[in-house]
N, C-alpha and C positions, 0 to 999 in steps of 0.2 A: 501527343498533340491528336487526341479524337476528332471528328466527324459528327455531325449530326445534320440531317436534315430537316428543315421548315417551310414548308409553302413551295414545296420543288426545289430548293436554293439549298445548295450543298456548302455550310460553313464550316469555319473552327472554332472549337472554343478556345479561350486566352490561354495561352500556357501558363505553367506555372508561377507564379509572381508577379502575372500581368493584371496590372490596375482594374476594375470593373467598369469602370469606363467604358473601356477600351473592348468591350465583351462583343459588338455587332459589327466589329471590323471582318473584311472579308480576309482569312491570313492568307489564303491562296494568292491575292494578289500581295501581301506584303513579302511573304515568302521570295515570290518572282522578281521584285523590287529589288529585295537586299542583295539576293541574287545579284542580278544586274549591276548594280551600284557598287560591288565588291570586282565586280570582273571589267567594268568601264576605267576601273583604276591599270590595268594588264595593258591600256593602249594609254591612256593620257601618263601612264607614267614619263614615256619616250618621249612627250614635250614639255615635260617638266625638267628633264632633266639633259637631253640632249636639243642643238639647233632645230629649228621649227621644219626644214624641208626634210629633214630625216623622217619625218613622220607620213610624208606622201609616198618618197622615195629610199627607201632604207639602204641604197647604196650612195646617199649624200655625206654622211657622216659615221663615223664609226667603225669597227670590225663587222661584217658581215660573212665569215666563216664558220665553221664546225658548229660548236653551241651555242655560238650566239647568231648562224644561221637557225639553228633549230627552233631556238627562242622566239624568233623574228614570225617562223613561218607558223607556229601554233598558235601564237598570238592573233596572227593574221588571218588562219582558218575560224578558229573559234571566237575571237574577241570581236576585231576591228568592224565596225557599223554593228555587229550583232547585239552587245551591250546598249549602244546607244540605242539601234533600234526597240529593243525591249521596253527601253527607259520609255522612250517614246509612246510605245503600244497603252504601255500602262499609264502613263501620263493621257492618254486618250480616254481609258478605262475611267480613272480616276475624277475625273471631270464628269462625264454622265454620274459616277456616283455619288459624288460633293452636290449635284445641282439635283439629282432624286431626293435625296435626304433633304435637301432646304426646302423642294415643293413639297416633301409631305410635311412640312414640320410649318408649312404656311408661309414661308419666307420669298423673298423675290429671288430668285436663284442669279440671274444676271447682272444686279447688284453688285451681289456677293461674287459674283464669278470676275467680271470683268473690274474689282477693285483688289482682289487677290489675283490677279495677271499683272496689273500696274506697279503691284510692291515687287513682285517676282521681277516685275520688269527692271527698278532699281536695284534689286539685291544682284541679278547678273551685271548691270553697269558698275557697279562698285564693285562686285567679284573680278573682272574682269579688267579694269583700269587699277586698281588699288593692289589684286592678288595674281590674277594669273587670266591670260590673255585666252583661251580657250574653253572659257565658261559655255554653259547650255544651258544656263538659264531664261539669259534674255531671248536667245530663239524660240524656247518652249514657250516662251510667256507672249509672243505676237504671235505664234503660231496657236497656242489656245485660244488667245482672243478671238481667231478666224475659226477654227472646228467649232466652237459651241454653239456656232449659227446652225449645224447639222446635227444637234442633236436629238433632235424630233424624227431624224427619218432612221427605214427600218434598216436593221442589220445587212442585208441585199443591197440596199442602194448604200451604205455607206462605206460598202464593202467596194462597190463598183468606180466611187469616188477617190478612195483609197487606190485605185490601181493605175484612173486618171490622171493622180498626183504623182502619182511612179512611173509612170509616160513620159511624164513632162521632164522632170527631175535628169531622165535619162536622154531624152532629148537636146536638153539643153547643153549636154555634157560633149555628146556628138557632134553638134553642131560647131561646138567650139574645137573640138577636135577636127574636125575637114579646115575649121578656119586658119588653123593652126598649119594644117597641111602646105596651105597655100602661102603662105606668109613666105619673104625671103630668108633667107639663111641668117641674117645680120640680127632680124628680128625673132627667130627663132633662139636665137643664141641670147639676146635679150630677158625674152620673156622664161627661157632655162635659167639662167643667171637669178633670175628676180623669186620665183618662186619653186625651182627645181633641182636645181646643182648650183649653189652658192658657191665664187670665187672664195681663195683662201682668205683674202682680207675682209670679206665679210661675214662670214665664218667667224673669225678669229674677232670682228665687233663683236657680232654678237654673245659669245663667249666673255667679252671682258666687261659688257653691259651685265649678263647674269652672274659674275663673278662680283660684283661691284656689288655697293649697298643699294637700299631698296630705291633711293632718289636713282641712283644711277641706272636702276631699271627701267625707270616709270616710261622714258621716253620711246623705248624700245617697245616695252610691255602697252602702252598707250598706242602707238602704230600698229601693232598688229591687231589689237582689240577692235579698231575703228576698220583695219580691214576683213575683219571677221563678221563685223556686226553691218558690214556695206553691202559689198562686193560678192564676200563667199557666201552670207547670206540668202540674198537675192538670186546668186546664181548654183548656189549647190545644196546650200541646208534646209531653205524653205521649201523646197517641193517635197522633198524627202519625206523632213519631219513633220508635215503636214500630213503626208499618206499615211504614216504611222501611227499617228493619234486618229486617224479619220479610223485606220484600222483596229485600234485597240477600241473604238467604242464598238465596231460592229461583232469584234471578240468579246465583248463585257455582254452586248444585247443577247449576243447568241448562246454565253453562259460560259465559253470554253478559258477564258482567266479565273473565272468562278468557281472551277473546278466540279460544275454539272453534269459534265459530258460522260460518258464511261471510258473506261480504263482500256479496253479496244482502241474507243475513238482516238484516246492521248498515245496508244502505243502508235497508230498507224501513221497520225499526223507528225511524230517523233522522228518515224523512222523514213518517211517522205521526204521530210524538212532536211535533215541530215545527209538524206543520199543527195539530193540536189541542189541544196546549197553548198555543201564543200565538195559537191563535185565541179561545180564552177566557178566557184573561190580556187581550189586546187590548179584546174587549167590554170586561170587568172594570172596564180603564180609562175607555170612555169611560159607562160607565153612573155610575161612584163622580163622572165630573165631570159628568155632566147632572142629578144630584141636590143637586150642590154641595159633597161630601164630608158629606153632613149625617149624623151619628152613627147614626141610627134607621134609615138603610140601609146604611150603607158600612161600621160599625164590623164588622156578623156576616153581613149577606146579602152585601151588595158584594164582600166578601171571599171567597166560596167561588169564584169564578170561577181566580182562581190559585190559591185551594188547591187544585182540580183539574188546572186548565191545567197547575200546577207537575209535578206526577206524570208526567202526558205528556210534560212539558217535558224533565222528566230522561231519559225514554226516549230521546227527540231529542237529548241529549247525549251517553248513552251509547254508541249506536250511533255517531255523529260521530267520538266519538276511540276507538272501537275499529279503526272503518275506519283513520281517521291510524294508529292503532298498525300497524297489519297493514301497511299501506301504505309504500313505499320516500319516500328523505325528509323534509326536516326533522329530520335523524338529533341536531343540536344542540339544541334546543328542545325533544323528545320527551326525550334526554337529559337538562335541567335539569329539566324539569317531572316525571322520575319520581327525582330525587335532590330535591326539595321535598316529592315524594310520599313518599319515604321518612323525612322527616324531618318529618311534617304538625305534630306535636306541638310541636316545638320553635319550626316557624316560624311555628303560629298565635300563641305569645304573643310571640315577639317580634313579629309586627304589633302586637299591645295594645301592648308597649313601645314600639313607635316612634310609634304613632296618638295614645297619651297625653303622649307628649313632646310630640308637636308642637302638640297641642290645650289639655293641661290646666297648668295655672299653675304647676305645679310643674317645668314645661318652657319650652315657647316661648308658653302660655297663647291660642292662637288659637280655644278654643271660643266656637261662634257665630257667629263672623266671615268664616269661608271659604264662598263659596259652592258649588253642587254641581256646578259646573265645575273649580273648585277641588280639590274634593276629590276630583275622579275624576284628574286632574294630581298629585295626592298618590298616589294608590292606584297609579299606575303608577311612580313613582317607586319607591315599596317593591316593588312584581313585580321591577323590574329588578335592585334590592339582592338580592331572597331568589333570585331565578334564577343570579344571578351567584354571589353567597357561597357558594352552597350547594353546586353540585360541588367546589368549591374544596374546604370543610371534607370531604368525605365521602373525598377523593382521601387524606385521612388518617386518618380515622375508619370505622368501619364504623356507627355512630349518630349522632342528631342530640343535644346533650346531655343535654335531658329522656329520648328515648327509653333513651339508656342510665340516666339514674336511675331512671326506671322501670319498667324491664326488670330492672334490679339489686335495686330492692323488689319485684317482684315472685316472682322466683325465690332471694330470701333470702342473696343471695352478689353478690360485685361483680364483674362483668362486666367483660370486657375493652374499653375502648374503642377504642384503636389501630387502624387496619387488620394484620391478619396481612403483608399484604404491604408495610407499614411498621415495622413492628414486630420482623419475624422475620427 
C-alpha cells in the first residue's frame, strides 16, 4: 500500500485487486475503520453470549477468575468504549468526506445526508428489534443528523464543542451517581436488580429467552432495544457519541485521520494517548474491584475513569494506526483491514448474524454457557473469516451488499454493484 501526495493530502493508492472506482478513497480512514470494526466485536460478543448486566458489571454473571479475568481486563483496557469511540470519530469524519464530495459534484449535500441518515435509522431499528438489541446504527443516525449542522465550523471550534458534549455526558452520570447515593436502601436494591446485579430468577428468564427460538427472543430483545433507544440513548449514548463525531470532524479537518501529519506527531499522539488512557482505565478497574463493584459507586462514579480514559486511548490507537499506515510492511494485513473498513456496514451486520447463530436458540443455543476465554476465541475466528472473505468479495464488487443497498436508497437509483474491472 504505497502512499502519494497530491495537493498536500496524503492518500493511499488502491490495494492489489481493488476496483478502479474506489481509487479516490482515503484508505487511512478505511484502515482505521476496519480495525475498529473488528475490535468492537471483542466487546459486543459479551452481549451476544451473556446476560446483559454482565456487560456493565463483570461480576453479574460467569466466572471472573484466572484467564477469564485477564480476558475481561484486556478487553476493558484496550477495547471498551475505545472501539465504539473510534467508530464514532470516523463516522463524523465520514460525514465531512461525503458532504465535501457531494458539494464538489454540485449536489445538495443536506438532502443526501438526511436521506442517508433516515435510511440508517431504519436499518438500526430493524437490526435492534429483529436481530440484536445492542445496535449502534440507530444512535449514529440520530447523532449524525445533529452534527451535520456543525460541518462548516473550524477544527478548533469542533474540538471545543466535542469537549462540551463530553463534559455534559460525564456530568449526567455523576449527577445520577449522586442521586443513587441519596436513595433509600430498598430503592438502591431495586435499581441494582434491574440494571446491575439481576437476581437468579431474572437471569434464568433471560437465558431461557435467548436459548429459545427467534419468536421466544422477540419480547426480551425488543424490550431491551426500546430501553437502549430511549432512556439509555438520552442519558448515556447521545452525549458522548455526538462528542466523538464532532471530534472526528475536527481530526479530519486538521489532517489527523487522513494521515497528513508527520510520523513524529503520530508517535507523540500515540504515546500520550495510551499512557493517559490506559492509566485512567487501569485505575478504574482497581477502584471498582476495591469496592466490590458496588452499584452505588461503580455504576456512575467508577465508570468515569474509563469514560475519559477511552477518549485518550482513542488518540493512542489513531496515532498508532496512522504510523502503521505510513510505514512499509504488513501490506496484506493492511489491505485486508482496508477491505473490512470499506464494507464496515455489511461486516457489522455479518458479525451479528454469525454471533446470534452461535449463541441464540434459533442457532446453536450456547447463550450463557461460553466463558470469556471461549468468547475471545470465537471472536478471533470471526475476525479471520471477515479478513479472508472481504478482500475476495471486493475483487468482484465495488461495495459490500449493505453499502450498495444503502447507497442506492440514498441516491434513489440502483447503483452498479459489480466492479468496473470485472463487468467492463
